[in-house]
N, C-alpha and C positions, 0 to 999 in steps of 0.2 A: 281085309285089313280095314278097320274102322278109323274114324278121325283120331282117337287117342294114339293109334299105331303110327299114323302119319306124323303126328306131332312128335312122338318119340323118335322117329327117323330123323326129323329136322333137328331135335335137341342133340342126339348123338352126334351127328355130323357137325353141328355148330360148335359143340364143346370140343371135339377133336380139332377142328379148324382153328378155334381160338387158342387152344393150348399149343398147337404147332406153330401158329403165327407168333405167339408171345415168345416161345422158345427160340424161333428162328430170328426174330428181331434182336434178341439179346445176344445170340451167338454170332450173328453176321459180322460184327465188328472185329472178331478175332478168329473166326473159323475160316481156314483157307479155302475149303470147298465152296462155302457160301460166298466168299469173297470174289470168286471168279464170275459170279452171277451179278455183280455190280456193274452198272453202266457208266464206264469211265468218261463217256462223251456227253452225259447229260448235265443239266444244271445242278443236280444233286447226286453226285457220283457215290456218295456214301450209302445210298439206299439200295438194298438188294432186290433183284427181280425174281422173287421166289414165290409169288402168289400162286403160280401154276403148280408148283410142288406141293403147297399146302392144300390146294383144291383137289388134286388127284389123289394124294395119300388119304385125305379125309373121306373122299368118295369111295375108294376101294375098301378101306377098313370098315366104313359104315355099311356098305352093301354086304360084306362078309358077315358082320354081326347080325344084320337083319335077316340074312338067309338062314342063319342058325336059329334065330328067334321065331321067324315066320316062314318056315320052309314051304308052306302051301302056296304062297304068293308066286314063287319061282316055278311051280309045277303047273299052275292053272294059267297058262299063257297061250297066245296064238302059236301054233306049231309052225306056221310059215315064217315066223320071225325068230331069229336066233340072237338073244341079247348078249351072249358070251362074246360073239364076234363084234358087237358094239364096243365092248371093253377093249378088245384087241385094237380096233380102229382108233379109239381114244388114245391108247398108248402110243400108236404111230404118230398121231398129231402131237401128243405130249413130247415125244422124242424130238420131233421137228422143232417144236417151240424152244425146248432146252438148247438145241444145237444153235438156233437163231439167237437166243439170249447170250450164249457164250461166244460164239465165233461170228455169227451173222450169216444168214442164208440168202442167196440171190433169189430173184423172182422165179426162175426156172425150178429150183429145188423146192421152193415152197409150193408151187402149184402141182409139181409132180407128186409129192407125198400127200398133199391134200386130195388129189384125184385118186391115188391109190387107196387111201382111207375111205373115200366115198364109194369106190368100187367094192370094197370089202363089205360095207354095210348094205349096199344095193344087193349083193349076192346073199346077204343074211336076211333079206326081206324088207329092209327099210327102203321104201321107194314111193315115188309119186305114181299112184295107180289110177288116179282120176283127176281130171281138170274141170274147173268150174269157174264161171264168171259170176260175180255176186248177184247180178240181176237175172241173168238168163238161165243159169242152172249148170248141171254137171254132165260130163260124158266120160265113160270109162275108156282108158287108153288100151286099145287092142294091139298096137304096134309096140313091141317090147323095146326097140331101139329108142323110140321117142320117150318112153318112160325112163330109160337109162340116161339119156341126154338131159332131160329136165331134172332128174335127181341129182346128177353130178353138178349141174349149174346151180341148183338150189343150195346144196351142201357147201360147195366152195364159195358161193356168194355170201351166204350168211356167216360162215366162218370168218371170211375176211372183213365183212362189215363190222363185226364186233371187234376185231383186231384194230381196224382203223379208228374206231371211236375211242379207243383206249389212249387218249392223249392228255387227259387230266386225271388227277387222283380221284378214285372212286366213281368215275363216270361210267366205265364199261360194266363194272359190277352192279351199279345201281340200275342201269337200263336193263341188264340181263336178268336181274332179280324179278322184275315185273314181267319180263318175257316168260320166265320159268313159272311164275305164279299163274299166269293166264293159261298156259298149257296144262298146268296141274289141275286147275279148276275144270277144264273141259275133259281131261282124262278121268277125273274122279266122277264126274257126271255120267260118263260112258262106262264106268266100272272097269277101267283099265288100270288095275291096282299096281302092276309092275311098273308101268310108266310113271304112276304117282310116286312110287318108291324112288325111282331114279331122280325125278324132279325134286322130291323132298330132300334127298341127301345133297343134291346140287345147291338147292336153296340154303340149306344148313351151312354148307361149306362157305358160301358166299357171305352169309351173316356173320360167321365166326371170323372171317378175314376182314370184314368191312371196317371195324374200328382201327385197323392198322393200315387201311388202304384209302380212307377218306382223306380229303385235303390236309396237307402237312403229313403226308403218308410216311410210315415207317417201313412199309413193304410195297413194292410195285407189283402189279399183276404180271407183267412180262408177257412176251409172246406165248410162252408155254401156258399161261392162264387164259389169256383172251382167246387164243385159238381153240383150246379145249372147250371153253364155255360156249363159244359160237358153234363148234361142231356138234356138241351134245344137244343144243337147242334145235339146230337144223335137223338132226336125226330124230329126236323125239316128236318134232312137229309133224313128221310123216307117219307117226303111229296114232296120233290123237283122233279119236272118233272112228272106229271101225277100220283102222289101218289105211284106208283109202283117203288120199288127201283131196280135200275140196278147197278151192281158193277162198270160198266164203266161210269155211270152217277152220280147218287145220292150218292151211297156208296163209290166210289173211291175218290170223292172230299174230304170229311172229312177224309177218310182213308189216303190220300196223305198229306193233310195239317197237320194232327195229327200223321204222321208217326213216328216222333221222340219219342213222349211219348208212343205210342203203341209199338214201337220197344224197348224202354227202359223198359217198363213193361214186355215184353217177356224176355228180357235179364236178368232183375232183378230176375224174377221167376226161370229161369234156373240156374242163378248164386247162388241163395240162396239154391236151392235144391241140387246143386252140392257140396256146402260147408256144407250141412246139417244144415242150419239155418232156423229159422222161416220165412216162406214166407211172412207173414203179418207184420213182425216187420221192422220199418223204419231204414234206415242206410244212410250213406253219400257216396255211391258209384254210384250215378246216373250220367247221362251224364254231367249235369251242374257242379257237384262237381269235376268231372275229368277234366273239362276245367279249373276250379279254380286251381287245382293242377298242371296244365300245365303252370301256370303263368298268365292266363287271369284274368282281373279284373271282379268284379261282373257285372258291366255295360257292358263291352265288351262281356262277356259270354251271357248275355240276348240278346244283339243286334245280335250276331252271329247266335244264335239259332232261333231268330225271323226271321232273313233274310233267313235262310234255309227253314223255314216254309213258307215264302213268295214264294220262288221258288217252293216248293211243291204245294202251292196254285195255282200257274199258271199252273203247270203240271196237276193238277186235273181238272181245267177248260178245258184245251186242250183235255183232254180224251173225252169230249162231242162233239167236233167239228172236230177232225182229224180222218183219216181212221185207219183201224186195224193195218197196218204196222207201222204207227207213234205211235200208242198206245203201240205196243210192244217195240219200240225204247225208249219211255218214261219210260216204266216199267223197262227196263234193265238199263237205265241210273240212275234211282232212286235207283235201287238195288246196283249198283256200288258206288254211292255216300255214301249210308249207310254203305257199306262194308268197304270203306276206312276210313270213319268216326270212325267206331268201331275199326279199326286197329290203327288209330291215337291215340284214347283214351285208348288203351291198352286192350280192350275187346277181340280182336282177335290178337294174338302175332305172326305175320308172321315172323318178323325179328328174334324172339327168336328161331322159328322152323328152320330157315335157319342156324342160328349159331350152333344149335345142330347137324344138318346134317354135317356141315363142321368139327365139332369136331370128329364126328364118322368116 
């Protein structure tokens, strides 16, 4: 598949997503089925959480059309990886998200079905087969249980990281778009055309939805959308560049581009444990909410965080092409950016510590 074919895949998925989004936004006000997907407890209860439905339907139809138009792509794949089971796992995650959007799922159910889906793709060949530290290099995992454990942790972690960052209109979709773009670039370079197809239709689906999901959204992404997007990114990250994951190559790219939600997840867990709060109970102390309390508008907060993710995306791609010294420089640079961001938002109170020392 050449570049025109990839663009065609994006256009097909984007048009389908846009049409479904437009139709769903109009029907949601009077359709009983779509009505049950509205969040009665939110500040905007009239907005339906059907972004996941739009994403998944657009994804499946686009893949079917592309399979008919370009059958050779689905034949020339790594025999050790079964992409049909990836779709099955995505549908498991989608079902979990729909259930959570309608009735609400507790933490046990969420993790249970996420682990089941992760096991499915592990058995289908999507796995962390190699570990690498950016400066030192890589080592193949000969112990299967370690590969299994790391794969489950990676998939569940990234899936929930995208879900957590979905707190403002357009934020999760914007961040995930650059994650998908980064993976797509590396997959194209390594001639993994089926991975490129999956990424292209995912990007197209997000592009078509985005006019309806950007601040002053008409459609919420919902758990069905954020969980599915995070799960697909986690799975495809493990196929980029020769299927074996290298932290400096396939793992570091989504790690860098999703560094904010991953960092936020870590900070949130530590903060709640320190305050003796329920780790799984939602609150309004995430990065985006702190930006709002700093006086940023919802639109500006979304754009700032997406721009930071875009920079992380570039850094992640550079990890593939630069030498070890520059990788170390990028790693340190990203660390300091995050450190000063956390200080600015009040997670790390350096100024308060200085003031106390002066008083003493």
